C-alpha positions as CSV (number, residue, x, y, z in Angstrom):
1,X,9.5,19.4,-12.1
2,X,8.7,20.7,-8.5
3,X,8.5,24.2,-9.6
4,X,6.1,23.7,-12.1
5,X,3.6,21.6,-10.5
6,X,3.9,23.4,-7.1
7,X,3.5,26.8,-8.9
8,X,0.7,26.0,-10.9
9,X,-2.5,27.8,-10.7
10,X,-4.5,24.3,-11.6
11,X,-3.2,20.8,-12.5
12,X,-5.6,18.6,-14.9
13,X,-5.0,14.9,-14.4
14,X,-6.0,12.4,-16.9
15,X,-6.7,9.9,-14.2
16,X,-8.3,6.8,-16.2
17,X,-6.3,7.5,-19.2
18,X,-4.3,4.3,-20.0
19,X,-1.8,6.3,-22.3
20,X,-1.0,9.7,-23.6
21,X,-3.1,9.5,-26.6
22,X,-6.6,8.7,-24.5
23,X,-6.7,12.4,-23.3
24,X,-8.7,13.5,-20.2
25,X,-12.4,12.8,-21.0
26,X,-13.6,9.2,-21.5
27,X,-17.2,7.8,-22.2
28,X,-19.0,7.7,-18.8
29,X,-19.9,4.2,-17.5
30,X,-23.2,5.5,-15.9
31,X,-25.8,6.5,-18.6
32,X,-27.6,10.0,-18.4
33,X,-31.3,9.6,-18.1
34,X,-33.9,12.4,-19.7
35,X,-36.3,13.0,-16.8
36,X,-39.8,14.0,-18.4
37,X,-42.6,16.4,-16.9
38,X,-45.8,17.6,-18.2
39,X,-45.1,20.5,-16.0
40,X,-41.6,21.1,-16.7
41,X,-40.4,24.2,-18.7
42,X,-37.1,22.8,-19.1
43,X,-35.3,19.2,-19.8
44,X,-33.8,17.8,-16.9
45,X,-31.1,14.9,-16.7
46,X,-29.7,12.7,-14.2
47,X,-27.8,9.7,-13.6
48,X,-26.6,7.4,-10.8
49,X,-24.1,8.9,-8.1
50,X,-20.6,7.4,-8.3
51,X,-19.7,6.7,-4.6
52,X,-16.9,4.6,-6.1
53,X,-14.4,6.9,-7.3
54,X,-13.2,9.4,-4.9
55,X,-13.1,6.8,-2.2
56,X,-10.5,4.9,-4.0
57,X,-8.3,7.9,-5.0
58,X,-8.7,9.1,-1.7
59,X,-8.6,5.8,0.2
60,X,-8.9,5.7,3.9
61,X,-7.0,2.6,3.9
62,X,-3.4,1.7,3.0
63,X,-2.6,2.0,-0.7
64,X,-1.9,-1.9,-0.9
65,X,-5.9,-2.3,-0.7
66,X,-6.7,0.1,-3.4
67,X,-7.8,-1.2,-6.6
68,X,-6.2,1.1,-9.6
69,X,-7.3,-0.7,-12.7
70,X,-9.8,2.2,-13.3
71,X,-7.0,4.9,-12.5
72,X,-3.8,3.8,-14.6
73,X,-2.2,7.3,-14.2
74,X,-2.3,6.9,-10.5
75,X,0.0,3.8,-10.6
76,X,2.8,6.0,-12.1
77,X,5.9,7.1,-10.1
78,X,6.3,10.7,-11.7
79,X,2.5,11.4,-11.5
80,X,2.8,10.4,-7.7
81,X,5.1,13.5,-7.0
82,X,3.1,16.0,-9.3
83,X,0.2,14.9,-7.2
84,X,1.8,15.6,-4.2
85,X,3.2,19.0,-5.2
86,X,0.4,20.5,-7.0
87,X,-2.0,22.9,-5.2
88,X,-5.2,22.1,-7.0
89,X,-6.2,19.2,-9.3
90,X,-9.1,18.2,-11.5
91,X,-9.0,14.3,-11.7
92,X,-10.7,13.3,-14.8
93,X,-11.7,9.9,-13.8
94,X,-14.0,7.2,-15.8
95,X,-16.9,8.2,-14.1
96,X,-16.9,11.5,-12.7
97,X,-14.5,14.6,-12.2
98,X,-12.9,15.1,-8.7
99,X,-11.6,18.6,-7.5
100,X,-9.0,18.9,-4.8
101,X,-7.1,21.5,-3.2
102,X,-5.2,21.5,0.0
103,X,-8.2,21.7,2.3
104,X,-11.1,20.2,0.6
105,X,-11.8,17.3,-1.9
106,X,-15.0,17.8,-3.9
107,X,-16.9,15.4,-6.7
108,X,-19.8,15.2,-8.6
109,X,-21.8,12.9,-6.5
110,X,-20.8,15.1,-3.3
111,X,-20.5,18.8,-4.6
112,X,-20.2,20.1,-1.2
113,X,-17.0,18.8,0.2
114,X,-15.2,15.9,1.5
115,X,-13.1,17.0,4.4
116,X,-9.6,15.5,5.0
117,X,-10.3,15.0,8.8
118,X,-12.1,11.7,8.0
119,X,-8.7,10.0,7.6
120,X,-6.6,9.1,4.4
121,X,-3.9,7.4,2.7
122,X,-0.1,8.6,2.5
123,X,-1.1,11.4,0.1
124,X,-4.0,12.7,2.0
125,X,-1.9,12.9,5.0
126,X,0.8,14.6,3.4
127,X,-1.4,17.3,2.1
128,X,-3.2,17.7,5.5
129,X,0.4,18.6,6.9
130,X,1.4,20.7,4.1
131,X,1.0,24.1,6.0
132,X,3.3,22.9,8.9
133,X,6.0,21.5,6.7
134,X,7.7,25.0,6.8
135,X,7.5,24.9,10.4
136,X,8.9,21.9,12.5
137,X,7.5,23.1,15.8
138,X,4.1,23.5,14.6
139,X,4.3,20.1,12.9
140,X,5.3,18.5,16.1
141,X,2.7,19.7,18.2
142,X,0.2,18.2,15.8
143,X,1.7,14.7,15.9
144,X,2.0,12.3,19.0
145,X,5.0,10.5,17.3
146,X,8.5,11.0,18.7
147,X,9.6,11.1,15.0
148,X,6.5,12.6,13.1
149,X,8.1,13.8,10.4
150,X,10.3,10.7,9.5
151,X,6.8,8.6,10.0
152,X,5.3,10.9,7.5
153,X,8.4,10.4,5.0
154,X,8.2,6.6,5.6
155,X,4.5,6.2,4.6
156,X,5.0,8.3,1.6
157,X,8.0,6.2,0.5
158,X,6.1,3.2,1.0
159,X,3.2,4.3,-1.2
160,X,5.8,5.8,-3.8
161,X,7.7,2.4,-4.1
162,X,4.5,0.6,-5.2
163,X,4.3,3.0,-8.3
164,X,5.8,2.0,-11.9
165,X,8.3,3.6,-14.0
166,X,9.2,3.3,-17.7
167,X,12.7,3.7,-16.5
168,X,13.5,2.6,-13.1
169,X,16.8,5.0,-12.9
170,X,14.2,7.7,-12.4
171,X,13.0,6.6,-9.1
172,X,15.3,8.8,-6.8
173,X,14.9,11.9,-9.2
174,X,11.3,11.5,-9.3
175,X,11.2,11.8,-5.4
176,X,13.6,14.6,-5.4
177,X,10.9,17.5,-5.3
178,X,9.5,16.0,-2.1
179,X,12.7,15.5,-0.5
180,X,13.3,19.2,-1.1
181,X,9.9,20.0,0.8
182,X,11.3,18.1,3.5
183,X,14.9,19.6,3.4
184,X,14.2,22.5,5.8
185,X,12.6,20.4,8.8
186,X,16.1,19.5,10.3
187,X,15.9,15.9,9.8
188,X,19.5,15.3,9.0
189,X,21.1,14.8,5.7
190,X,19.4,13.2,2.8
191,X,20.8,9.9,1.2
192,X,19.2,8.6,-1.8
193,X,15.4,8.4,-0.3
194,X,16.5,8.2,3.6
195,X,17.1,10.8,6.1
196,X,20.1,10.6,8.3
197,X,17.8,10.8,11.5
198,X,16.4,7.5,12.4
199,X,18.2,6.1,9.6
200,X,18.4,2.4,11.3
201,X,14.6,2.7,11.3
202,X,14.2,3.8,7.7
203,X,16.5,1.1,6.5
204,X,14.6,-1.8,8.3
């Protein structure tokens, strides 16, 4: 699973689909309005901007405060890992499309870019650090904590633990791809979701 999503050129996410039969593209909640003008040579269409969707998917607060009713796919445990590993994602949400790569987020109501320096949840923080995960020395330079890698791991696990599984025996398996990304960072041995470095802190 790690190799598939990490090496994919592009990942399509049926973000607002409640089940596998629904598909990616849902009926829009915001109606499109035709703009009439006597001088216009071409017909123009407009709709109200959707400031809501991307702010929730990339919330600048903790995951417990995010209302996920309109994004059922985001509540799933396996999709959490797929979202972290994918290099580029197109989120098909109920009222807009959102594009994400490891540097930028763009959406229909703001097609320029929403840069990651504004903050973010555990997923955004992880993707911001992706370039440094292969080099622990660079990672530590950009963090003030004594154990920045463990802190990042803990934030991911806390967010991940709120996700839902059809089979709860999948929980550790669906995190294994992320654990492999942390393996070269010299944080000790991996024991079922916990690293031997600062193990007492993680157990708490």
